[in-house]
Structures are given as structure tokens and as C-alpha cells.
Backbone as JSON, one array per atom type, in Angstrom:
{
  "sequence": "MPERILLFIPAYNCEKQLPRVLDQLLDERVAEFVTECIVVNNRSTDGTEDAARRWMAAHPAAPVRLLRNNENYGLGGSHKVAFGYALEHGFDYLVVLHGDDQGDVRDLLGLLDSGAYRTCDCCLGSRFMKGSRITGYSPLRIFGNYGFNWLFTLVARRKITDLGSGLNLYKVSSLKSGYYLKFPDTQYFNDCMILAQCHYRQKIRFFPISWREEDQVSNTKLTSFALSLLRMCGQYAAGPKKFVGREMRAKPVEHYGYQVVASNR",
  "N": [[-20.64, -51.47, 28.13], [-22.47, -48.4, 29.11], [-26.24, -48.58, 29.17], [-28.27, -47.0, 26.8], [-30.99, -45.1, 27.19], [-34.08, -43.82, 25.96], [-36.11, -40.86, 26.41], [-39.16, -40.02, 25.83], [-41.56, -37.38, 24.81], [-44.52, -36.9, 24.05], [-46.13, -34.11, 22.72], [-49.03, -32.14, 22.27], [-50.74, -29.29, 22.08], [-50.47, -28.41, 24.49], [-49.25, -26.15, 26.35], [-49.03, -25.17, 28.62], [-48.43, -27.11, 30.52], [-46.31, -28.43, 29.59], [-43.74, -27.44, 30.05], [-43.8, -28.15, 33.12], [-43.5, -30.71, 32.84], [-41.07, -31.29, 31.63], [-39.47, -30.25, 33.8], [-39.05, -32.52, 35.41], [-36.96, -33.6, 34.25], [-34.77, -32.31, 35.61], [-34.33, -33.31, 38.1], [-31.87, -35.05, 39.67], [-31.9, -37.77, 39.96], [-33.58, -38.84, 37.81], [-32.06, -37.67, 35.51], [-30.0, -39.15, 35.68], [-30.4, -41.51, 34.29], [-31.5, -40.98, 32.03], [-30.54, -40.62, 28.93], [-31.05, -39.34, 26.38], [-33.45, -36.94, 25.73], [-36.63, -36.46, 23.94], [-39.12, -34.26, 22.7], [-41.73, -34.53, 20.87], [-43.53, -32.56, 19.08], [-46.79, -32.44, 17.59], [-47.68, -30.97, 15.94], [-48.67, -28.57, 16.99], [-51.13, -26.19, 18.26], [-51.15, -24.11, 19.51], [-48.91, -22.32, 21.76], [-47.14, -24.6, 22.38], [-44.91, -25.46, 21.1], [-43.25, -22.96, 21.36], [-42.75, -22.72, 23.96], [-41.31, -25.2, 24.86], [-39.11, -24.67, 23.46], [-38.42, -22.12, 24.83], [-37.85, -23.37, 27.59], [-35.83, -25.31, 26.95], [-33.97, -23.39, 26.36], [-33.53, -22.02, 28.7], [-32.23, -24.02, 30.41], [-29.56, -25.33, 29.24], [-28.11, -27.54, 29.55], [-29.66, -29.92, 29.5], [-30.2, -32.65, 28.21], [-32.2, -32.3, 25.48], [-34.05, -32.62, 22.74], [-35.99, -30.85, 20.29], [-38.61, -32.33, 18.24], [-40.9, -31.86, 15.22], [-43.3, -33.17, 14.05], [-44.17, -33.86, 10.45], [-47.02, -33.54, 9.77], [-50.06, -33.56, 11.12], [-50.15, -36.34, 12.91], [-51.29, -37.56, 14.82], [-51.71, -39.24, 18.34], [-50.65, -41.77, 18.38], [-49.45, -41.78, 16.04], [-47.44, -40.16, 16.88], [-46.08, -41.86, 18.45], [-45.08, -43.35, 16.64], [-43.11, -42.3, 15.39], [-41.29, -41.77, 17.44], [-40.52, -44.17, 18.34], [-39.31, -45.21, 15.84], [-37.42, -43.45, 15.68], [-35.61, -44.04, 18.06], [-34.98, -46.67, 17.43], [-33.56, -46.04, 15.24], [-31.4, -44.55, 16.16], [-30.08, -46.01, 17.8], [-30.99, -46.81, 20.3], [-31.23, -48.33, 23.4], [-33.7, -48.59, 25.16], [-37.01, -47.17, 25.57], [-38.73, -44.69, 27.01], [-41.96, -43.48, 27.77], [-43.61, -40.61, 28.2], [-46.29, -38.68, 28.86], [-47.02, -35.27, 27.56], [-48.95, -33.88, 28.99], [-48.64, -33.74, 31.63], [-49.9, -35.4, 33.04], [-48.5, -37.57, 34.46], [-45.7, -38.83, 36.4], [-42.41, -39.39, 35.81], [-40.85, -40.38, 37.87], [-41.74, -42.22, 39.03], [-41.14, -44.45, 37.54], [-38.58, -45.04, 38.8], [-37.98, -46.97, 41.05], [-37.77, -49.33, 39.23], [-35.93, -49.05, 37.51], [-33.68, -48.58, 39.14], [-33.58, -51.14, 40.48], [-33.2, -52.76, 38.48], [-35.15, -54.5, 37.49], [-36.53, -54.18, 34.89], [-35.16, -54.98, 32.76], [-35.78, -57.88, 32.37], [-38.07, -57.6, 30.9], [-40.03, -56.88, 28.08], [-41.52, -54.61, 28.11], [-42.58, -52.3, 30.4], [-45.62, -51.06, 31.93], [-47.29, -48.43, 32.78], [-49.81, -48.27, 35.31], [-52.71, -47.22, 36.56], [-54.57, -48.61, 38.01], [-53.89, -50.62, 40.19], [-52.37, -52.22, 43.09], [-50.97, -49.68, 45.17], [-50.96, -47.92, 43.47], [-51.68, -44.28, 42.67], [-54.39, -42.19, 42.15], [-55.91, -38.78, 41.01], [-58.34, -36.68, 40.78], [-60.1, -38.17, 38.95], [-63.23, -39.1, 38.27], [-65.95, -41.03, 39.96], [-67.42, -42.85, 37.64], [-65.63, -42.63, 35.53], [-63.54, -44.15, 36.69], [-64.64, -46.78, 37.55], [-65.58, -47.89, 34.85], [-63.0, -47.74, 33.67], [-62.01, -49.94, 35.39], [-63.81, -51.79, 34.33], [-63.11, -52.36, 31.64], [-60.55, -53.08, 31.73], [-60.93, -55.62, 32.97], [-62.39, -57.1, 30.88], [-60.34, -56.73, 28.76], [-58.34, -58.33, 29.77], [-59.93, -60.78, 29.76], [-60.21, -61.22, 27.19], [-57.59, -61.42, 26.02], [-56.35, -62.92, 27.7], [-54.41, -62.7, 29.66], [-53.41, -60.91, 32.55], [-54.73, -57.61, 32.79], [-53.9, -54.16, 33.83], [-54.03, -51.94, 33.23], [-55.13, -49.79, 30.51], [-53.69, -47.83, 29.06], [-51.45, -45.71, 30.26], [-50.0, -43.43, 29.66], [-47.42, -43.14, 30.81], [-44.98, -45.2, 30.3], [-42.33, -48.12, 29.46], [-40.39, -49.53, 26.98], [-38.52, -52.11, 25.36], [-36.42, -51.58, 23.18], [-35.59, -53.32, 21.18], [-37.44, -54.81, 21.19], [-39.32, -53.73, 19.07], [-38.51, -53.78, 16.68], [-39.57, -55.17, 14.49], [-41.67, -54.04, 13.45], [-44.39, -54.14, 13.92], [-46.37, -52.63, 14.78], [-47.24, -50.65, 13.2], [-49.45, -50.57, 11.65], [-51.16, -50.01, 13.14], [-53.92, -48.13, 14.73], [-53.68, -44.38, 14.47], [-54.54, -43.1, 16.36], [-55.89, -42.2, 19.54], [-56.21, -44.89, 20.56], [-53.91, -46.28, 19.99], [-52.3, -47.31, 21.74], [-54.04, -49.42, 23.22], [-54.13, -51.25, 21.2], [-51.51, -51.85, 21.15], [-51.06, -53.29, 23.53], [-52.96, -55.36, 23.08], [-51.43, -56.74, 21.04], [-48.86, -57.28, 22.19], [-49.6, -59.21, 23.79], [-50.53, -61.19, 21.99], [-47.97, -61.68, 20.7], [-46.86, -62.8, 22.88], [-44.9, -61.29, 24.4], [-42.95, -60.21, 27.01], [-44.81, -58.35, 29.7], [-44.85, -56.04, 32.27], [-46.45, -54.74, 34.58], [-46.81, -51.5, 36.5], [-47.1, -49.74, 39.7], [-48.42, -46.31, 39.69], [-48.56, -42.63, 40.18], [-51.15, -40.3, 39.64], [-52.75, -37.61, 37.92], [-55.39, -35.44, 37.43], [-55.72, -32.24, 36.43], [-55.35, -29.27, 35.21], [-55.61, -30.58, 32.89], [-56.77, -31.0, 29.5], [-59.1, -33.06, 28.06], [-59.98, -34.47, 24.98], [-61.57, -36.79, 24.51], [-64.38, -38.56, 23.99], [-66.65, -39.98, 26.02], [-68.26, -42.2, 25.5], [-68.31, -42.86, 22.74], [-65.73, -43.81, 22.62], [-65.7, -46.01, 24.69], [-67.41, -47.79, 23.2], [-65.73, -48.26, 20.87], [-63.83, -49.85, 22.23], [-64.97, -52.0, 22.93], [-65.71, -52.96, 20.46], [-63.21, -53.58, 19.61], [-62.31, -55.4, 21.15], [-63.98, -57.51, 20.34], [-63.22, -57.99, 17.84], [-60.55, -58.78, 18.12], [-60.87, -61.23, 19.86], [-62.16, -62.75, 18.03], [-60.19, -63.56, 16.28], [-56.96, -63.17, 16.83], [-54.82, -63.32, 15.46], [-55.37, -62.46, 12.97], [-56.43, -59.76, 13.52], [-54.1, -58.27, 14.58], [-52.58, -58.08, 12.46], [-54.12, -56.54, 10.26], [-54.67, -53.58, 8.44], [-55.43, -50.7, 10.47], [-55.68, -48.02, 10.17], [-57.14, -44.74, 9.37], [-55.96, -43.48, 7.61], [-53.53, -44.22, 5.76], [-49.98, -44.19, 6.38], [-47.12, -43.65, 4.64], [-44.59, -42.74, 5.45], [-43.58, -41.7, 8.46], [-42.64, -38.84, 8.99], [-40.43, -36.26, 10.02], [-39.14, -32.93, 11.75], [-36.18, -31.75, 13.06], [-36.36, -28.86, 15.13], [-35.07, -27.76, 17.18], [-32.36, -27.99, 19.61], [-30.75, -29.38, 22.19], [-28.71, -30.81, 22.33]],
  "CA": [[-21.38, -50.36, 27.64], [-24.03, -48.0, 29.46], [-27.68, -48.5, 28.4], [-28.94, -45.55, 26.14], [-32.43, -44.7, 27.4], [-34.61, -42.06, 25.28], [-37.18, -40.15, 27.19], [-39.94, -39.5, 24.47], [-42.82, -36.67, 25.36], [-45.55, -36.52, 22.7], [-47.4, -32.99, 22.9], [-50.35, -31.56, 21.36], [-51.45, -28.1, 22.63], [-49.96, -28.48, 26.34], [-48.23, -25.08, 26.24], [-49.16, -24.83, 30.43], [-48.19, -28.06, 31.16], [-44.96, -28.94, 29.16], [-42.57, -26.97, 30.87], [-44.03, -28.66, 34.49], [-43.16, -32.3, 32.59], [-39.67, -31.08, 31.31], [-38.87, -30.03, 34.82], [-38.85, -33.59, 35.89], [-35.38, -33.82, 33.69], [-34.12, -31.31, 36.4], [-34.39, -34.2, 39.22], [-30.57, -35.89, 39.49], [-32.18, -39.33, 39.71], [-34.38, -38.83, 36.41], [-30.8, -37.18, 34.71], [-28.96, -39.77, 35.55], [-30.82, -42.71, 33.64], [-31.95, -40.45, 30.6], [-29.56, -40.37, 27.84], [-31.75, -38.07, 25.73], [-34.84, -36.62, 25.54], [-37.15, -36.14, 22.54], [-39.94, -33.77, 22.85], [-42.43, -34.5, 19.74], [-44.55, -31.99, 18.73], [-47.59, -33.05, 16.73], [-48.41, -29.64, 14.99], [-49.66, -28.06, 17.83], [-51.93, -25.05, 17.36], [-51.03, -23.24, 20.66], [-47.53, -22.04, 22.16], [-46.38, -25.53, 22.82], [-43.35, -25.49, 20.64], [-42.38, -22.06, 21.83], [-42.84, -23.19, 25.46], [-40.52, -25.85, 24.76], [-37.91, -23.79, 23.09], [-37.79, -21.27, 26.1], [-37.38, -24.21, 28.58], [-34.63, -25.67, 26.41], [-32.82, -22.3, 26.49], [-33.36, -21.72, 30.28], [-31.52, -25.13, 30.85], [-29.05, -25.67, 27.89], [-27.31, -28.6, 29.86], [-30.53, -30.88, 29.43], [-29.94, -33.35, 26.6], [-33.4, -32.15, 24.89], [-34.4, -32.3, 21.11], [-37.48, -30.64, 19.78], [-39.05, -32.37, 16.89], [-42.02, -31.3, 14.82], [-44.28, -33.95, 12.83], [-44.42, -33.36, 9.1], [-47.95, -33.66, 9.68], [-50.72, -34.23, 12.57], [-50.21, -37.91, 13.1], [-52.15, -38.25, 16.29], [-51.09, -39.83, 19.58], [-50.37, -42.88, 18.12], [-48.72, -41.51, 14.98], [-46.14, -39.43, 17.59], [-45.41, -42.63, 19.06], [-44.31, -44.28, 15.86], [-42.15, -41.29, 15.05], [-40.4, -41.68, 18.23], [-40.02, -45.61, 17.91], [-38.49, -44.97, 14.9], [-36.14, -42.49, 16.19], [-35.02, -44.93, 19.1], [-34.48, -47.77, 16.4], [-32.41, -45.29, 14.06], [-30.17, -44.09, 16.75], [-29.35, -47.1, 18.72], [-31.12, -46.81, 22.03], [-31.96, -50.0, 24.11], [-35.03, -48.5, 25.82], [-37.53, -46.13, 25.31], [-39.45, -44.21, 27.9], [-42.98, -42.62, 27.0], [-44.14, -39.9, 29.42], [-47.28, -37.85, 27.9], [-46.53, -33.79, 27.71], [-49.78, -33.16, 29.64], [-48.49, -33.38, 33.04], [-50.69, -36.14, 34.37], [-47.66, -38.54, 35.32], [-44.39, -38.67, 36.89], [-41.27, -40.37, 35.14], [-39.91, -40.66, 39.03], [-42.45, -43.75, 39.4], [-40.09, -45.69, 36.98], [-37.05, -45.28, 39.36], [-37.36, -48.19, 41.34], [-37.95, -50.32, 38.02], [-34.82, -48.93, 36.96], [-32.67, -48.94, 40.02], [-33.39, -52.65, 40.58], [-32.79, -53.65, 36.92], [-36.08, -55.27, 36.77], [-37.41, -53.64, 33.55], [-34.48, -55.61, 31.88], [-36.26, -58.99, 32.1], [-39.18, -57.41, 30.2], [-40.23, -56.12, 26.73], [-42.13, -53.61, 28.45], [-43.26, -52.06, 31.67], [-46.58, -50.35, 31.67], [-47.65, -47.8, 34.01], [-50.94, -48.74, 35.99], [-53.41, -46.52, 37.61], [-55.47, -48.91, 38.74], [-53.56, -51.63, 40.76], [-52.47, -51.69, 44.37], [-49.92, -49.02, 45.19], [-51.4, -46.53, 42.59], [-52.4, -43.08, 43.06], [-54.99, -41.0, 40.96], [-56.36, -37.47, 41.69], [-59.19, -35.93, 40.03], [-61.01, -38.92, 38.22], [-64.87, -39.43, 38.5], [-66.21, -42.63, 40.22], [-67.59, -43.5, 36.62], [-64.3, -43.24, 34.7], [-62.64, -45.43, 37.44], [-65.48, -47.86, 37.22], [-65.17, -47.77, 33.38], [-61.38, -48.39, 33.66], [-61.83, -51.56, 36.03], [-64.32, -52.84, 33.68], [-62.46, -52.74, 30.61], [-59.02, -53.83, 32.02], [-61.12, -56.93, 33.26], [-62.6, -57.42, 29.47], [-58.95, -57.05, 28.12], [-57.95, -59.61, 30.47], [-60.46, -62.05, 29.18], [-59.74, -61.62, 25.76], [-56.21, -61.42, 25.91], [-55.79, -64.12, 28.56], [-53.18, -61.88, 30.49], [-54.15, -59.97, 33.38], [-54.22, -56.41, 32.16], [-54.66, -53.44, 34.97], [-54.39, -50.2, 32.47], [-55.13, -49.78, 28.92], [-52.65, -46.9, 28.27], [-51.69, -44.52, 30.97], [-49.02, -42.49, 29.3], [-46.1, -43.44, 31.38], [-44.53, -46.84, 29.74], [-41.17, -48.45, 28.75], [-40.27, -50.54, 26.2], [-37.17, -52.73, 24.98], [-36.36, -51.27, 21.87], [-35.15, -54.53, 20.45], [-39.14, -55.65, 20.94], [-40.19, -52.79, 18.35], [-37.93, -53.75, 15.37], [-40.41, -55.79, 13.27], [-42.49, -52.73, 13.05], [-45.68, -54.78, 13.85], [-47.16, -51.43, 15.33], [-47.04, -49.81, 12.0], [-50.38, -50.45, 10.88], [-52.45, -49.62, 14.15], [-54.64, -46.65, 14.54], [-52.76, -43.16, 14.87], [-55.25, -42.2, 17.4], [-55.96, -42.74, 21.09], [-56.55, -46.25, 20.59], [-52.97, -46.97, 19.55], [-51.92, -48.18, 23.14], [-55.15, -50.46, 23.36], [-53.79, -51.99, 20.03], [-50.33, -52.32, 21.42], [-51.46, -54.18, 24.5], [-53.47, -56.79, 22.59], [-50.6, -57.26, 20.0], [-47.97, -57.72, 22.76], [-50.32, -60.17, 24.53], [-50.59, -62.01, 21.14], [-46.62, -61.87, 20.39], [-46.3, -63.45, 24.03], [-43.86, -60.45, 25.15], [-43.27, -60.2, 28.52], [-45.4, -57.45, 30.02], [-44.97, -55.77, 33.7], [-47.5, -53.59, 35.03], [-46.25, -50.98, 37.77], [-48.3, -48.66, 40.13], [-48.03, -44.84, 39.13], [-49.33, -41.67, 40.4], [-51.56, -40.06, 38.18], [-53.61, -36.55, 38.33], [-55.94, -34.76, 36.09], [-56.0, -30.63, 37.02], [-55.65, -28.34, 34.11], [-55.49, -31.05, 31.34], [-57.64, -30.88, 28.55], [-59.22, -34.16, 27.3], [-61.14, -34.51, 24.05], [-62.1, -38.25, 24.34], [-65.97, -38.53, 24.03], [-66.6, -41.62, 26.53], [-69.32, -43.27, 25.05], [-67.68, -43.38, 21.37], [-64.51, -44.35, 23.09], [-66.26, -47.24, 25.12], [-68.06, -48.74, 22.21], [-64.51, -48.76, 20.05], [-62.99, -50.58, 22.8], [-65.82, -53.02, 22.88], [-65.67, -53.62, 19.26], [-61.94, -53.95, 19.42], [-62.19, -56.53, 21.98], [-64.58, -58.32, 19.58], [-62.44, -58.37, 16.46], [-59.4, -59.7, 18.63], [-61.41, -62.35, 20.18], [-62.54, -63.58, 16.84], [-59.01, -63.92, 15.49], [-55.92, -62.51, 17.46], [-53.57, -63.22, 14.36], [-56.15, -61.43, 11.81], [-56.47, -58.53, 14.36], [-52.73, -57.57, 14.77], [-51.84, -57.88, 11.02], [-55.01, -55.87, 9.5], [-54.5, -52.27, 8.43], [-56.37, -50.22, 11.06], [-55.54, -46.74, 10.16], [-58.12, -44.33, 8.8], [-55.64, -42.71, 6.38], [-52.49, -44.89, 5.9], [-49.02, -43.07, 6.22], [-45.91, -44.38, 4.2], [-43.22, -42.49, 6.65], [-43.67, -40.87, 9.45], [-41.42, -37.86, 9.18], [-40.47, -34.87, 11.27], [-38.0, -32.06, 11.54], [-35.57, -31.41, 14.41], [-36.33, -27.72, 14.92], [-34.18, -26.93, 18.07], [-31.51, -29.12, 20.02], [-29.43, -28.96, 23.27], [-27.22, -31.76, 22.22]],
  "C": [[-22.34, -50.02, 28.16], [-25.14, -48.24, 28.73], [-27.76, -47.11, 27.84], [-30.57, -45.95, 26.56], [-32.87, -43.46, 26.65], [-35.85, -41.8, 26.22], [-38.1, -39.62, 26.08], [-41.34, -38.7, 25.44], [-43.53, -36.27, 24.15], [-46.26, -35.24, 23.5], [-47.97, -32.5, 22.17], [-50.86, -30.47, 22.34], [-51.76, -28.39, 24.22], [-48.9, -27.54, 26.71], [-47.92, -24.64, 27.95], [-48.19, -25.86, 30.6], [-46.9, -28.77, 30.87], [-43.78, -28.76, 29.73], [-42.68, -27.74, 32.42], [-42.99, -29.96, 33.86], [-41.48, -32.01, 32.32], [-38.73, -31.16, 32.47], [-38.53, -31.31, 35.6], [-37.21, -34.02, 35.84], [-34.54, -33.4, 34.91], [-33.67, -32.57, 37.83], [-32.6, -35.18, 39.04], [-30.82, -37.41, 39.13], [-32.71, -39.56, 38.49], [-32.77, -38.58, 35.47], [-29.91, -38.37, 34.81], [-29.44, -41.19, 34.76], [-31.12, -42.23, 32.08], [-30.67, -40.15, 29.84], [-29.73, -38.91, 26.89], [-33.3, -38.11, 25.81], [-35.5, -36.01, 24.43], [-38.47, -35.39, 22.82], [-40.79, -33.83, 21.61], [-43.8, -33.56, 19.66], [-45.45, -32.07, 17.62], [-48.43, -31.97, 16.25], [-49.34, -29.17, 15.84], [-50.25, -26.91, 17.43], [-51.74, -23.66, 18.59], [-49.47, -22.77, 20.76], [-46.57, -22.95, 22.64], [-44.98, -25.76, 22.41], [-42.49, -24.33, 21.27], [-41.97, -22.15, 23.53], [-41.5, -24.12, 25.86], [-39.22, -25.26, 24.76], [-37.49, -22.63, 24.61], [-37.4, -22.29, 27.1], [-36.1, -24.64, 28.23], [-33.2, -24.26, 26.49], [-32.46, -21.94, 27.94], [-32.29, -22.96, 30.7], [-30.72, -26.05, 29.54], [-28.29, -26.93, 28.33], [-28.0, -29.82, 29.78], [-30.21, -31.45, 28.13], [-31.39, -33.3, 25.94], [-33.37, -31.91, 23.12], [-35.76, -32.05, 21.26], [-37.5, -31.2, 18.25], [-40.54, -32.11, 16.48], [-42.62, -32.65, 13.47], [-44.31, -33.14, 11.79], [-45.91, -33.19, 9.23], [-48.95, -33.71, 11.08], [-51.02, -35.52, 12.48], [-51.32, -38.43, 14.02], [-50.96, -38.96, 17.06], [-50.18, -40.85, 19.09], [-49.25, -42.73, 16.83], [-47.25, -40.97, 15.43], [-45.26, -40.77, 18.02], [-44.42, -43.36, 17.85], [-43.3, -43.33, 15.27], [-40.89, -41.6, 16.08], [-39.98, -43.32, 18.41], [-38.88, -45.59, 16.81], [-37.21, -44.38, 14.9], [-35.21, -43.35, 17.19], [-34.31, -46.12, 18.11], [-33.31, -47.13, 15.46], [-31.2, -44.83, 14.88], [-29.69, -44.83, 17.65], [-29.7, -47.41, 20.08], [-31.73, -48.15, 22.41], [-33.15, -49.7, 24.7], [-35.5, -47.03, 25.59], [-38.82, -45.52, 26.54], [-40.45, -43.38, 27.45], [-43.53, -41.75, 28.54], [-44.91, -38.51, 28.8], [-46.8, -36.22, 28.54], [-47.74, -33.09, 28.45], [-49.93, -33.05, 31.11], [-49.4, -34.33, 33.97], [-49.72, -37.21, 34.97], [-46.4, -38.31, 35.58], [-43.41, -39.74, 36.84], [-40.49, -40.85, 36.67], [-40.64, -41.97, 39.48], [-41.82, -45.05, 38.7], [-38.97, -46.15, 37.92], [-37.19, -46.4, 40.23], [-37.24, -49.5, 40.59], [-36.32, -50.34, 37.76], [-33.63, -48.98, 37.82], [-32.34, -50.52, 40.5], [-33.19, -53.58, 39.61], [-33.86, -54.62, 36.78], [-36.56, -55.03, 35.41], [-36.34, -54.7, 32.37], [-34.86, -57.14, 31.41], [-37.48, -58.72, 31.18], [-39.15, -56.99, 28.68], [-40.91, -54.92, 27.08], [-42.8, -53.2, 29.63], [-44.14, -51.06, 31.47], [-47.09, -49.88, 32.89], [-49.1, -48.17, 34.44], [-51.38, -47.59, 36.77], [-54.34, -47.25, 38.54], [-55.02, -50.55, 39.31], [-53.0, -51.06, 41.97], [-50.93, -50.85, 44.35], [-50.18, -47.69, 44.12], [-52.06, -45.54, 43.12], [-53.13, -42.14, 42.1], [-55.93, -40.12, 41.64], [-57.1, -37.13, 40.55], [-60.05, -37.1, 39.01], [-62.46, -39.29, 39.0], [-64.9, -40.78, 38.95], [-66.43, -43.38, 38.91], [-66.18, -43.66, 35.89], [-63.46, -44.3, 35.3], [-63.56, -46.81, 37.14], [-65.29, -48.28, 35.74], [-63.91, -48.46, 33.15], [-61.46, -49.82, 34.12], [-62.8, -52.3, 35.25], [-63.62, -53.35, 32.14], [-61.03, -53.3, 30.43], [-59.68, -55.32, 32.28], [-61.66, -57.54, 31.79], [-61.36, -57.69, 28.77], [-58.45, -58.11, 28.75], [-58.78, -60.64, 29.82], [-60.12, -62.39, 28.23], [-58.6, -61.8, 25.36], [-55.54, -62.38, 26.64], [-54.39, -63.63, 29.6], [-54.14, -61.16, 31.26], [-53.33, -58.55, 32.95], [-54.79, -55.37, 33.2], [-54.58, -51.98, 34.4], [-54.03, -50.51, 30.87], [-54.29, -48.81, 28.28], [-52.58, -45.67, 29.29], [-50.91, -43.35, 30.94], [-47.66, -42.46, 30.04], [-45.54, -44.99, 31.09], [-43.02, -46.82, 29.15], [-41.14, -49.68, 28.35], [-38.9, -50.63, 26.04], [-37.4, -52.43, 23.53], [-36.05, -52.41, 20.47], [-36.72, -55.01, 20.1], [-39.86, -54.91, 19.7], [-39.42, -53.3, 16.8], [-38.73, -54.37, 14.18], [-41.34, -54.81, 12.75], [-43.85, -53.27, 12.87], [-46.9, -53.83, 14.57], [-47.76, -50.54, 14.11], [-48.5, -49.58, 11.72], [-51.55, -49.98, 12.01], [-52.82, -48.35, 14.18], [-53.52, -45.54, 15.09], [-53.48, -42.43, 15.82], [-54.92, -42.77, 18.84], [-55.96, -44.13, 21.23], [-55.29, -47.08, 20.32], [-52.37, -47.93, 20.78], [-52.91, -49.5, 23.61], [-54.7, -51.63, 22.16], [-52.34, -52.9, 20.69], [-50.29, -53.34, 22.39], [-51.91, -55.6, 24.05], [-52.26, -57.47, 21.79], [-49.58, -57.69, 21.08], [-48.34, -58.99, 23.52], [-50.29, -61.56, 23.55], [-49.24, -62.44, 20.84], [-46.24, -62.63, 21.69], [-45.13, -62.52, 24.37], [-44.23, -60.26, 26.28], [-43.56, -58.67, 29.02], [-45.27, -57.37, 31.56], [-45.8, -54.66, 33.54], [-46.87, -52.88, 36.27], [-46.85, -49.66, 38.2], [-47.27, -47.4, 39.92], [-48.88, -43.99, 40.09], [-49.99, -40.99, 39.26], [-52.58, -38.94, 38.61], [-54.22, -35.97, 37.1], [-56.27, -33.29, 37.04], [-56.29, -29.96, 35.93], [-55.42, -29.13, 32.84], [-56.73, -31.04, 30.63], [-57.64, -32.06, 27.8], [-60.3, -34.12, 26.32], [-62.06, -35.84, 23.8], [-63.26, -38.09, 24.65], [-65.92, -40.11, 24.4], [-67.23, -42.58, 26.07], [-68.5, -43.84, 23.63], [-66.37, -44.31, 21.95], [-64.84, -45.95, 23.57], [-66.59, -48.16, 24.13], [-66.67, -49.18, 21.0], [-63.79, -49.75, 20.86], [-63.82, -52.09, 22.88], [-65.87, -53.67, 21.26], [-64.26, -53.96, 19.03], [-61.6, -55.36, 20.03], [-62.87, -57.84, 21.13], [-63.88, -59.01, 18.38], [-61.25, -59.25, 17.16], [-59.9, -60.84, 18.84], [-61.69, -63.32, 19.06], [-61.6, -63.82, 15.92], [-58.04, -63.08, 15.76], [-55.01, -62.13, 16.06], [-53.96, -62.13, 12.91], [-55.87, -59.98, 12.2], [-55.29, -57.92, 14.45], [-52.23, -57.45, 13.31], [-52.61, -56.79, 10.23], [-54.48, -54.39, 9.67], [-55.74, -51.32, 9.2], [-56.34, -48.53, 11.2], [-56.42, -46.12, 9.16], [-57.47, -43.63, 7.58], [-53.82, -43.24, 6.49], [-50.93, -44.06, 5.6], [-47.66, -44.02, 5.92], [-44.78, -44.03, 5.04], [-43.94, -41.31, 7.26], [-42.68, -39.91, 9.79], [-41.38, -36.6, 9.99], [-38.94, -34.28, 11.01], [-37.52, -32.01, 12.8], [-35.58, -29.96, 14.61], [-35.66, -27.1, 16.22], [-33.62, -28.23, 18.96], [-30.55, -28.62, 21.03], [-28.42, -29.89, 23.06], [-26.16, -31.34, 21.37]]
}
């Protein structure tokens, strides 16, 4: 029985970028491995949802579903929606590709063609390892990323080359326990995921990717972000088991609900 792979595109206020991301599905090499694609609209305030609908109408053969979160759950909350969807619908693997058009899902094709992904619990895209290509990053941001990769490597005792690029692949069976549900619903979700995966001794593989910043909009405040990462590392180092088990959400959510608002399936 062929593997079922779900492509998950989290989308928030990326009206201009989302159609370009969806265009990647038109590549025959990508279409060959994608069973279904879900665009998870996190209550965008621009025309993101309309842009998705127009693209789907123009490409009715593309296996795309548009989901709308019941509330603005944040980036981490959208991941939880997608993880739950993948578990509920019997997918074997889930690929994350951010809707802001920074990454290219075709960077995964080497792992998929070789079958190397089958030996891992997750394959994480890395902007900062040999073979990767990044465009539009300032030297300060590059230096900062290398510094935090080193710090996370130190506390996790596993080599970490990226804390969250937005192009990742997860084995769905590794998500069944729901260990991630108490993690922040913010941009810190991926950082907590990496620490938890190290704690639970999951098999992680980093792979080089291409990454660019052109017309993307980032609301991340670098100073507060850096301080939060430092605090996270300190808490994990003080007690990994306690860290991964505690409630980290500012507003706990009982159920990450959504509506299917359009579907080509």
C-alpha cells in the first residue's frame, strides 16, 4: 500500500506569497509524492483565503483543501491542527511548508527519492549547514542563528543546525502521544519540538535547503526572541523531563478546531 503524505501549508496574511507556494504542487515530481495538501488559514486579516480559493479554482485537479482555524491559534496552534488532521485521516508522513514563500518543497525530493526519510522520526530543513543556500539574511541574523544552534546543541546534547526553518517532515506515528499539545502556540513551537524530540530520543535528520527573504513580512522582535530562547535553554538544562511536560501556553486550548471552507478533493 503506497504511503500517504500530507503537505501542510500554514498561512497567515500571506495573500501575495501563497499562490507561489501552491504553484510548487504543479511540479510533477512534487505531485507524485503529495497525497493531499491542506492550507491552514489562521484567521488571516488580508486576502489570503480568497487567494487560496482562486488558486484552487484555477487548478481543480490539485488535491488541496482549505481549512480555517476556529480562532487565531498562532503558528504553533496551526501545527497542532495539522498534526491532528494527519492522525485523524491516517497519513503516514506530514510535510510542513510555510505559506510565506521562503522555502522550496523540492529540497525534500532527494530524501524522498532515496527513501532515507523512512529511517527518521523527522527530517528538518536547515539553512545553516553545508549545501544550504540563503538569500536576504543580514550578517547579524546569520551570526545569531549559528550562536543559538550551538547553544541548543550544548543543552540538548545533539547536533542542531537549525531551530525551525519552515520546511520539515514528520513521521505521523511519532506524534500519536500528543506530547506537543502543551507547547507554545507561538513561533517558539518549533524550538520546543526540537528539544522534546531530543529528550524522547527521536531520530532527527537535518538536510540542506534553499531559503530566501524577499517580500516576506516578519513580526519577530529579535531581542525579545533571543531572550526567550535563552530562557528556554536554561529551563531545559535545569530539567528536560519537567520542561517537556509542563504547560507552556499563555491560553490553554482544549480543542484546536477548524472548518473546511473549500476543497478540490
